[in-house]
C-alpha positions as CSV (number, residue, x, y, z in Angstrom):
1,M,-7.8,4.9,20.5
2,R,-10.4,6.0,18.0
3,T,-7.9,5.4,15.2
4,L,-6.9,2.0,16.5
5,L,-10.5,0.9,16.9
6,R,-10.8,0.9,13.1
7,L,-8.7,-2.3,13.2
8,W,-11.5,-4.2,15.0
9,P,-13.0,-5.8,11.9
10,Y,-9.6,-7.4,11.2
11,V,-9.1,-8.5,14.8
12,R,-12.7,-9.8,15.3
13,P,-12.1,-13.3,13.7
14,V,-9.3,-14.0,16.2
15,R,-10.7,-12.2,19.2
16,A,-11.2,-15.4,21.2
17,R,-7.4,-16.2,21.2
18,L,-6.4,-12.6,21.8
19,F,-8.8,-12.1,24.7
20,S,-7.6,-15.5,26.1
21,A,-4.0,-14.4,25.7
22,A,-4.7,-11.1,27.5
23,F,-6.4,-12.9,30.4
24,I,-3.5,-15.4,30.7
25,A,-1.0,-12.5,30.8
26,V,-3.0,-10.7,33.5
27,L,-3.1,-13.9,35.5
28,A,0.6,-14.4,35.1
29,S,1.3,-10.9,36.2
30,C,-0.9,-11.2,39.2
31,I,0.9,-14.5,40.2
32,G,4.1,-12.4,40.2
33,L,2.4,-10.1,42.8
34,V,1.8,-13.1,45.1
35,I,5.6,-13.6,45.4
36,P,6.0,-10.5,47.8
37,L,3.2,-12.0,50.0
38,V,5.1,-15.3,50.2
39,L,8.3,-13.3,51.2
40,K,6.3,-11.6,54.0
41,W,5.2,-14.9,55.3
42,M,8.8,-16.3,55.2
43,V,10.3,-13.2,56.9
44,D,7.7,-12.9,59.6
45,G,7.4,-16.7,60.0
46,P,10.1,-19.3,59.3
47,I,13.0,-16.9,59.2
48,A,11.9,-15.1,62.4
49,D,11.3,-18.4,64.1
50,R,14.5,-19.9,62.7
51,D,12.6,-22.7,61.0
52,P,14.7,-24.2,58.2
53,A,11.9,-26.5,57.0
54,G,9.6,-23.5,56.7
55,V,12.3,-21.6,54.7
56,W,12.7,-24.5,52.2
57,L,8.9,-24.7,51.9
58,G,8.7,-21.0,51.1
59,A,11.5,-21.4,48.6
60,L,9.5,-24.2,46.9
61,Y,6.4,-21.9,46.8
62,L,8.5,-19.1,45.2
63,L,9.9,-21.6,42.6
64,L,6.5,-22.9,41.7
65,L,5.1,-19.3,41.4
66,G,8.0,-18.3,39.2
67,L,7.6,-21.4,36.9
68,A,3.8,-20.8,36.7
69,E,4.4,-17.1,35.7
70,A,7.0,-18.1,33.0
71,L,4.8,-20.9,31.6
72,L,1.7,-18.6,31.4
73,F,3.6,-15.9,29.6
74,G,5.0,-18.5,27.2
75,F,1.6,-19.9,26.5
76,R,0.3,-16.3,25.9
77,R,3.0,-15.9,23.2
78,W,2.0,-19.2,21.5
79,L,-1.6,-18.2,21.5
80,V,-1.1,-14.9,19.7
81,A,1.6,-15.9,17.2
82,R,-0.5,-17.6,14.5
83,P,-3.6,-15.4,14.7
84,L,-1.6,-12.2,14.5
85,S,0.3,-13.3,11.4
86,H,-3.1,-14.1,9.9
87,V,-4.4,-10.6,10.7
88,E,-1.3,-9.1,9.0
89,A,-1.7,-11.3,6.0
90,E,-5.4,-10.5,5.7
91,M,-4.7,-6.7,6.0
92,R,-2.0,-6.9,3.4
93,A,-4.2,-8.9,1.0
94,G,-7.0,-6.5,1.5
95,L,-4.8,-3.5,0.7
96,Y,-3.5,-5.2,-2.4
97,R,-7.0,-6.0,-3.6
98,H,-8.1,-2.5,-2.9
99,L,-5.1,-1.0,-4.9
100,Q,-6.2,-3.1,-7.9
101,R,-9.7,-1.5,-7.7
102,L,-8.6,2.1,-7.3
103,P,-8.9,4.3,-10.3
104,I,-5.9,5.4,-12.4
105,A,-6.3,8.9,-11.1
106,F,-5.4,7.7,-7.6
107,H,-2.3,5.9,-8.8
108,D,-1.3,9.1,-10.8
109,R,-1.3,11.1,-7.5
110,W,0.4,8.6,-5.2
111,A,4.1,7.8,-5.2
112,S,4.6,4.0,-5.4
113,G,7.1,4.1,-2.4
114,Q,4.4,5.5,-0.2
115,L,2.1,2.6,-1.1
116,L,4.9,0.1,-0.6
117,S,5.8,1.4,2.8
118,R,2.1,1.1,3.9
119,A,2.0,-2.5,2.6
120,T,5.2,-3.6,4.4
121,G,6.6,-1.4,7.2
122,D,3.2,-0.1,8.5
123,L,1.6,-3.5,8.6
124,A,4.7,-4.9,10.4
125,L,4.2,-2.1,13.0
126,L,0.6,-3.1,13.5
127,R,1.5,-6.8,14.0
128,M,4.0,-5.8,16.7
129,F,1.3,-3.6,18.3
130,F,-1.1,-6.5,18.5
131,A,1.6,-8.8,19.8
132,F,2.9,-6.6,22.6
133,P,1.7,-3.1,23.4
134,L,-2.0,-3.9,23.0
135,T,-1.8,-6.7,25.5
136,F,0.6,-5.2,27.9
137,L,-1.0,-1.8,28.2
138,L,-4.0,-3.8,29.7
139,V,-1.7,-6.2,31.7
140,N,0.5,-3.5,33.1
141,G,-2.5,-1.3,34.0
142,V,-4.2,-4.2,35.9
143,T,-0.8,-5.0,37.5
144,I,-0.3,-1.5,38.7
145,L,-3.8,-1.3,40.1
146,V,-3.6,-4.6,41.9
147,G,-0.1,-3.8,43.2
148,V,-1.1,-0.4,44.6
149,I,-4.1,-2.0,46.4
150,I,-1.7,-4.6,47.9
151,M,0.7,-1.8,49.1
152,L,-2.1,0.3,50.5
153,V,-3.4,-2.8,52.4
154,Q,0.1,-3.5,53.8
155,D,0.6,0.1,54.9
156,W,-1.5,3.0,53.7
157,A,1.0,5.7,54.7
158,L,3.8,4.1,52.7
159,G,1.3,3.5,49.8
160,L,0.5,7.2,49.6
161,V,4.3,8.0,49.4
162,I,4.6,5.6,46.5
163,L,1.6,7.3,44.7
164,V,3.1,10.8,44.9
165,P,4.8,10.6,41.4
166,A,1.5,9.5,39.8
167,A,0.3,13.0,38.8
168,P,3.5,14.2,37.2
169,V,3.9,10.9,35.4
170,L,0.4,11.1,33.9
171,I,0.9,14.7,32.8
172,T,4.2,13.7,31.1
173,C,2.5,10.9,29.3
174,V,-0.2,13.2,27.9
175,V,2.4,15.7,26.6
176,F,4.6,13.0,25.2
177,E,1.7,11.3,23.4
178,K,0.9,14.4,21.4
179,R,4.5,15.2,20.4
180,Y,5.5,11.7,19.6
181,S,2.4,11.2,17.4
182,L,3.5,14.1,15.1
183,A,7.1,12.8,15.0
184,A,6.0,9.2,14.3
185,R,3.8,10.4,11.4
186,Q,6.6,12.4,9.9
187,A,9.1,9.5,10.2
188,Q,6.7,7.1,8.5
189,D,6.0,9.5,5.6
190,Q,9.7,10.0,5.2
191,V,10.3,6.3,5.0
192,G,7.7,6.2,2.1
193,D,9.6,9.0,0.3
194,L,12.9,7.2,0.8
195,T,11.3,4.0,-0.6
196,T,10.2,5.9,-3.7
197,V,13.7,7.2,-4.3
198,V,15.2,3.7,-4.0
199,E,12.5,2.2,-6.3
200,E,12.9,4.9,-9.0
201,S,16.7,4.5,-8.8
202,V,16.5,0.8,-9.4
203,L,14.0,1.0,-12.2
204,G,15.8,3.9,-13.8
205,I,19.3,2.6,-13.3
206,R,20.0,2.7,-17.1
207,I,19.2,6.4,-17.2
208,I,21.2,7.1,-14.1
209,K,24.3,5.3,-15.5
210,G,23.8,6.5,-19.0
211,F,23.8,10.2,-18.0
212,G,26.3,9.7,-15.2
213,R,23.8,10.9,-12.6
214,H,24.7,8.5,-9.8
215,R,26.3,11.2,-7.7
216,S,23.3,13.5,-7.8
217,Q,21.0,10.6,-7.1
218,A,23.2,9.6,-4.1
219,R,23.1,13.2,-2.9
220,A,19.3,13.2,-3.1
221,F,19.2,9.9,-1.2
222,R,21.5,11.1,1.5
223,E,19.4,14.3,1.9
224,L,16.2,12.3,2.5
225,S,18.1,9.8,4.6
226,G,19.5,12.6,6.7
227,K,16.0,14.1,7.2
228,L,14.7,10.7,8.3
229,R,17.7,10.3,10.7
230,G,16.9,13.7,12.2
231,T,13.3,12.7,12.8
232,E,14.3,9.4,14.3
233,L,16.7,11.2,16.7
234,H,13.9,13.6,17.6
235,K,11.8,10.5,18.5
236,A,14.6,9.1,20.5
237,R,15.0,12.3,22.5
238,L,11.3,12.4,23.3
239,L,11.4,8.8,24.4
240,A,14.5,9.4,26.5
241,T,12.8,12.3,28.2
242,I,9.7,10.4,29.2
243,L,11.7,7.4,30.3
244,G,13.9,9.6,32.4
245,I,10.9,11.0,34.2
246,I,9.0,7.8,34.5
247,V,12.0,5.9,35.8
248,T,13.4,8.6,38.1
249,L,10.3,9.8,40.0
250,P,9.2,6.3,41.2
251,E,12.8,5.5,42.3
252,F,12.7,8.6,44.6
253,A,9.3,7.4,45.9
254,I,10.6,3.9,46.6
255,G,13.7,5.4,48.3
256,A,11.5,7.6,50.5
257,A,9.3,4.6,51.3
258,L,12.3,2.5,52.2
259,V,13.6,5.2,54.7
260,L,10.2,5.7,56.3
261,G,9.5,1.9,56.5
262,A,13.0,1.3,58.1
263,V,12.2,3.9,60.7
264,Q,8.8,2.2,61.5
265,V,10.5,-1.2,61.7
266,A,13.1,0.2,64.1
267,D,10.2,1.8,66.2
268,G,8.4,-1.5,66.2
269,T,5.3,-0.1,64.5
270,L,5.9,-2.2,61.3
271,S,7.0,-5.8,60.9
272,A,10.1,-6.5,58.8
273,G,8.1,-9.0,56.7
274,T,5.5,-6.3,55.9
275,L,8.3,-3.9,54.8
276,V,9.9,-6.6,52.6
277,A,6.5,-7.4,51.0
278,F,5.8,-3.7,50.5
279,L,9.2,-3.0,48.8
280,S,9.1,-6.2,46.8
281,T,5.7,-5.2,45.5
282,A,6.9,-1.7,44.6
283,L,9.9,-3.2,42.8
284,A,7.7,-5.6,41.0
285,L,5.8,-2.6,39.7
286,R,8.9,-1.0,38.3
287,W,8.7,-2.8,35.0
288,P,5.0,-2.1,34.4
289,V,5.7,1.6,35.2
290,D,9.0,1.9,33.3
291,S,7.5,0.3,30.2
292,I,4.7,2.9,29.9
293,G,7.0,5.1,27.8
294,F,7.9,2.7,25.0
295,L,4.4,1.1,25.1
296,L,2.9,4.5,24.4
297,A,5.5,5.1,21.7
298,M,4.7,1.8,20.0
299,S,1.0,2.5,20.3
300,Q,1.4,6.0,18.7
301,E,3.4,4.4,15.8
302,A,0.7,1.8,15.4
303,A,-2.0,4.6,15.4
304,T,0.0,6.5,12.8
305,A,0.4,3.3,10.7
306,T,-3.4,2.7,11.0
307,E,-4.1,6.2,9.7
308,R,-1.7,5.7,6.8
309,Y,-3.3,2.3,6.0
310,F,-6.8,3.7,6.0
311,E,-5.8,6.7,3.9
312,V,-5.5,4.2,1.1
313,M,-8.4,1.9,2.1
314,D,-10.8,4.9,2.4
315,A,-10.0,6.0,-1.2
316,E,-13.1,5.4,-3.4
317,P,-12.6,2.3,-5.6
318,E,-13.9,2.0,-9.2
319,S,-17.6,1.2,-9.1
320,G,-18.9,-1.6,-11.1
321,T,-21.5,0.5,-13.0
322,T,-22.5,4.1,-12.8
323,A,-25.3,6.2,-14.1
324,S,-24.3,7.7,-17.5
325,A,-24.0,11.5,-17.8
326,G,-25.2,11.5,-21.4
327,K,-28.6,11.1,-23.0
328,R,-30.0,7.6,-23.1
329,G,-32.3,5.7,-25.3
330,A,-31.5,7.5,-28.6
331,R,-29.4,5.1,-30.7
332,R,-28.6,1.4,-30.4
333,E,-26.0,1.3,-33.2
334,G,-23.2,-1.2,-33.2
335,G,-19.5,-0.6,-32.9
336,L,-17.8,1.9,-30.7
337,R,-19.4,5.3,-30.3
338,F,-18.3,8.5,-28.4
339,E,-21.3,10.8,-27.8
340,N,-20.6,14.3,-26.7
341,V,-17.7,13.1,-24.6
342,T,-15.9,15.6,-22.4
343,F,-13.1,14.8,-20.0
344,R,-11.3,16.7,-17.3
345,Y,-8.9,15.1,-14.8
346,P,-10.5,14.9,-11.4
347,D,-7.8,16.9,-9.7
348,A,-7.7,19.6,-12.4
349,P,-8.9,23.2,-11.4
350,Q,-12.5,23.7,-12.2
351,D,-11.8,26.7,-14.4
352,S,-9.2,24.8,-16.5
353,P,-10.2,23.8,-20.1
354,P,-11.1,20.1,-20.5
355,V,-8.6,17.7,-22.0
356,L,-11.3,16.4,-24.4
357,N,-14.2,18.6,-25.4
358,R,-17.5,17.3,-26.9
359,I,-16.0,14.3,-28.8
360,D,-18.4,12.7,-31.3
361,L,-17.1,9.7,-33.1
362,H,-18.5,6.5,-34.4
363,I,-16.4,3.4,-35.3
364,R,-18.6,1.0,-37.1
365,P,-18.6,-2.8,-36.4
366,G,-15.5,-4.4,-37.9
367,E,-14.1,-1.0,-38.8
368,S,-10.6,0.3,-37.8
369,L,-10.2,4.0,-37.1
370,A,-6.8,5.7,-36.8
371,L,-6.6,8.5,-34.3
372,V,-4.0,11.1,-35.2
373,G,-3.0,14.3,-33.5
374,A,-0.1,16.4,-32.2
375,T,1.7,15.5,-29.0
376,G,-0.5,16.5,-26.0
377,S,-3.7,16.6,-28.1
378,G,-5.4,14.0,-25.8
379,K,-5.1,10.8,-27.9
380,T,-3.9,8.5,-25.1
381,T,-6.5,10.0,-22.7
382,L,-9.3,9.3,-25.3
383,T,-8.2,5.6,-25.6
384,A,-8.0,5.3,-21.8
385,L,-11.7,6.2,-21.6
386,V,-12.8,3.1,-23.5
387,P,-11.8,0.5,-20.9
388,R,-12.8,3.0,-18.1
389,L,-9.3,3.6,-16.9
390,H,-10.7,7.1,-16.5
391,E,-14.4,8.1,-16.3
392,V,-15.9,10.5,-18.7
393,T,-16.8,13.9,-17.2
394,E,-19.8,14.4,-19.6
395,G,-21.4,12.4,-22.4
396,R,-21.1,8.7,-22.8
397,I,-19.3,5.9,-24.7
398,T,-21.2,2.9,-26.1
399,L,-20.2,-0.6,-27.3
400,D,-22.7,-2.1,-29.7
401,G,-25.2,0.5,-28.5
402,R,-24.7,-0.3,-24.8
403,D,-23.4,2.4,-22.4
404,I,-20.1,1.1,-21.0
405,T,-21.0,2.5,-17.5
406,E,-23.9,0.0,-17.5
407,M,-21.4,-2.9,-17.7
408,S,-19.3,-4.3,-15.0
409,R,-15.6,-3.6,-15.4
410,E,-15.0,-7.3,-15.7
411,E,-17.4,-7.6,-18.6
412,L,-16.1,-4.4,-20.3
413,R,-12.5,-5.4,-20.1
414,S,-13.2,-8.9,-21.3
415,R,-14.5,-7.3,-24.6
416,V,-11.9,-4.5,-24.9
417,A,-8.2,-5.2,-25.2
418,V,-5.6,-2.5,-24.9
419,A,-2.0,-2.2,-26.0
420,F,-0.3,0.8,-24.5
421,E,2.5,2.9,-26.0
422,E,4.7,2.0,-23.0
423,P,4.7,-1.8,-22.9
424,T,4.7,-3.1,-19.3
425,L,5.8,-6.7,-18.6
426,F,5.8,-8.5,-15.3
427,S,8.3,-10.7,-13.6
428,A,6.8,-13.9,-15.1
429,T,7.4,-16.1,-18.1
430,V,6.9,-14.8,-21.7
431,G,3.9,-17.1,-22.0
432,E,2.3,-15.9,-18.8
433,N,2.8,-12.3,-19.8
434,V,1.0,-12.8,-23.1
435,L,-1.8,-14.9,-21.7
436,M,-2.7,-12.2,-19.3
437,G,-4.7,-10.8,-22.2
438,G,-7.0,-13.8,-22.2
439,G,-6.5,-16.9,-24.3
440,T,-6.8,-20.4,-23.1
441,G,-3.6,-22.2,-24.0
442,E,-0.7,-23.0,-26.3
443,E,-2.7,-22.5,-29.5
444,D,-3.8,-19.0,-28.6
445,L,-0.3,-18.1,-27.5
446,E,1.3,-19.3,-30.7
447,R,-1.3,-17.4,-32.8
448,A,-0.8,-14.2,-30.9
449,L,3.0,-14.4,-31.1
450,A,2.7,-14.9,-34.8
451,V,0.5,-11.9,-35.3
452,A,2.9,-9.7,-33.3
453,Q,5.9,-11.2,-35.1
454,A,7.2,-12.2,-31.7
455,D,8.8,-15.5,-32.8
456,F,12.0,-14.4,-31.1
457,A,10.3,-15.8,-27.9
458,H,11.0,-19.3,-29.1
459,A,14.8,-18.5,-29.4
460,L,15.0,-17.5,-25.8
461,P,16.8,-19.9,-23.4
462,Q,13.6,-21.6,-22.2
463,G,11.4,-20.5,-25.1
464,T,8.1,-19.1,-24.0
465,A,8.8,-20.4,-20.5
466,T,11.7,-18.0,-20.1
467,Q,11.4,-15.7,-17.1
468,V,11.1,-12.0,-18.0
469,G,13.0,-9.7,-15.7
470,E,11.4,-6.8,-13.8
471,Q,9.7,-4.4,-16.2
472,G,10.9,-6.7,-19.1
473,L,14.2,-4.8,-19.2
474,S,16.1,-7.9,-20.2
475,L,14.3,-7.5,-23.6
476,S,14.7,-4.8,-26.2
477,G,12.1,-2.1,-26.6
478,G,10.8,-3.6,-29.8
479,Q,10.6,-7.1,-28.2
480,R,8.6,-5.7,-25.3
481,Q,6.3,-3.9,-27.6
482,R,5.6,-7.0,-29.7
483,L,4.8,-9.0,-26.6
484,A,2.4,-6.3,-25.4
485,L,0.7,-6.4,-28.8
486,A,0.5,-10.2,-28.6
487,R,-1.1,-9.8,-25.2
488,A,-3.7,-7.5,-26.7
489,V,-4.8,-9.8,-29.5
490,V,-4.4,-13.2,-27.7
491,G,-8.0,-13.2,-26.3
492,R,-9.7,-12.4,-29.7
493,P,-11.3,-9.3,-28.3
494,D,-14.4,-7.7,-29.8
495,F,-12.8,-4.2,-29.5
496,L,-9.2,-3.4,-29.8
497,V,-7.5,-0.2,-28.6
498,L,-3.9,0.2,-29.7
499,D,-1.9,3.2,-28.6
500,D,0.9,3.6,-31.2
501,P,1.7,-0.1,-31.0
502,L,4.5,-0.2,-33.5
503,S,6.6,2.8,-32.5
504,A,9.6,0.8,-31.3
505,L,9.8,-1.5,-34.3
506,D,12.2,-1.3,-37.2
507,V,10.9,-0.8,-40.7
508,H,11.0,-4.5,-41.8
509,T,9.5,-5.8,-38.5
510,E,6.8,-3.1,-38.7
511,A,5.8,-4.2,-42.2
512,A,5.6,-7.9,-41.1
513,V,3.5,-7.0,-38.0
514,E,1.2,-4.8,-40.1
515,A,0.6,-7.6,-42.6
516,A,-0.4,-10.0,-39.8
517,L,-2.3,-7.3,-37.9
518,R,-4.5,-6.6,-40.9
519,R,-6.0,-10.1,-40.6
520,V,-6.8,-9.5,-37.0
521,L,-8.4,-6.1,-37.6
522,A,-10.7,-7.6,-40.2
523,D,-12.5,-9.4,-37.4
524,T,-12.6,-6.7,-34.8
525,T,-13.5,-3.1,-34.2
526,A,-10.4,-1.1,-33.5
527,L,-9.2,2.3,-32.4
528,I,-5.6,2.9,-33.2
529,V,-3.4,5.8,-32.1
530,A,-1.0,6.4,-34.9
531,H,1.9,8.8,-35.7
532,R,3.3,7.3,-38.9
533,P,1.6,6.9,-42.3
534,S,2.4,3.1,-42.3
535,T,0.3,2.7,-39.1
536,V,-2.4,4.9,-40.4
537,L,-2.8,2.8,-43.5
538,L,-3.9,-0.1,-41.3
539,A,-7.2,1.7,-40.6
540,D,-10.2,2.2,-42.8
541,R,-10.7,5.8,-41.7
542,V,-8.8,8.5,-39.8
543,A,-9.9,11.0,-37.2
544,L,-7.8,14.1,-36.5
545,L,-7.7,15.2,-32.8
546,S,-6.7,18.8,-32.3
547,G,-7.0,20.9,-29.2
548,G,-9.1,18.2,-27.5
549,R,-11.7,18.1,-30.3
550,I,-12.2,16.0,-33.4
551,T,-11.6,18.4,-36.3
552,A,-11.7,16.1,-39.3
553,V,-12.7,12.5,-40.2
554,G,-12.0,10.8,-43.5
555,T,-9.7,8.4,-45.2
556,H,-6.0,8.9,-45.2
557,H,-5.9,10.2,-48.7
558,E,-8.9,12.5,-48.2
559,L,-7.3,14.2,-45.2
560,L,-3.9,14.2,-46.8
561,R,-5.4,16.2,-49.7
562,G,-7.8,18.4,-47.8
563,N,-6.4,19.0,-44.4
564,A,-3.1,20.9,-44.0
565,E,-2.7,20.0,-40.3
566,Y,-3.0,16.3,-41.0
567,A,-0.6,16.5,-44.0
568,H,1.9,18.3,-41.8
569,L,1.6,15.7,-39.0
570,M,2.1,12.9,-41.5
571,S,5.1,14.3,-43.4
572,G,6.2,17.6,-41.9
573,D,5.5,19.2,-45.4
574,P,2.5,21.2,-46.5
575,A,-0.1,19.1,-48.2
576,E,0.6,20.5,-51.6
577,E,4.3,19.6,-51.5
578,L,3.4,16.1,-50.4
579,E,1.0,15.7,-53.3
580,E,3.8,16.7,-55.7
581,Q,6.1,14.2,-54.2
582,R,3.4,11.5,-54.6
């Protein structure tokens, strides 16, 4: 219950309709308990007196009571349908908004399938809980209480016989609740794992087919599916056990009450109408008692779904601004500056070396700086610090002398545009994908496409209105990379961060893009991760990143002549041999 109470903020706006629906359901259930009293009156009155008119009147009463009960339950369902769909929609929207605000480190740790299962299956479970178990745990509890009181008033001795199974049923419920909770959590986590496998298989279908790995993937899927099946069967066994106990014990009690009541009627100490009313009430309580098992099961699954939902919602989002860890107030120089920047991933062991260590680097206003280094040296990590996809561990980064942690993320990311090495496109049109980077219309779109040499977009079936498939896999790697570059430059950013933006282009297209990109770089401050000399030549200066530190800064030709590591990275040959070739 403590877990489920966390849902109250979402339920509060629709509490009036939910409480009204619960009251109506209780009223309908209590009307159902009036039927045995009408039967008692009929048996001891009109039937005993052989009064046909009285029997017809009693039948009319029973019909009206049945109709009233049915109409009230139908009205209850109508009351809750719209608000519960609203609660589910609000929770799903809240989860989606929160996911957008969570840091990259969170998304690096979590499998996408686990997040998808929380946004779909878990929220569907919660809607079902609000619609049925939440109400009927209350309704059935009140019904059982009122029904027991009615039976005790009819005949207290028979009422005590009916109550004999209460203690073992309660003990069974307590034991069942604990065991089913663990099984429900395991099953829902396994659904998330299975969703991850399906998603990865769909996105990686070209790799799977290209390497003929469909059988191994199918085996992995069957293995996970088999585990989930085993867990679901374990849940079914638990549910069958509690249902067997809950159904069987009350049946024995009703049978015993029937025998004892029949004896009393034969002895003349109990009227036939009272026995009929007593047994009718007991039978009316069979559904509320029998339903305890699966209502508890659904409630446990809802509690588990709530836990899983709030595991994500409780994750700390990116803050708007933070206090900088570096020294303040020293310089107010323009451009992009890294001051004593150190970075270690949040989940890395404390004694592990930092990925970036005491980086000092200044890119002057309007200057382009190429960042060069071996694979794994930390280039991509360094570029991710500028738009605050990761937070620096120590030191600070400034834009035009202003600490980026003093800016809101919206302001920072409106000034800094990024093109990543792996271009990601969305299931939208070509134009919509490009204009995600800013821009206001067709003129900006055309300019960006021209810079990125992405004129191929006009030759697509619907031009720039052509829908791009999931992940943009309907396009070639070079086409996706050019659209990602167009997205980065479309908003005319003050600062541009390019992570090896031309790696998938052929030589001729690369030359054309570089020529157009030079005009863009003349009006912006840029940091460019580069692996090829042609890309390096776009920049005014070059910084060499080695072992998480900046080991050299200069022009391309200076470093080529004076730094063996840089010469080797650019050509694979020692610097002296390269000079001879030149």
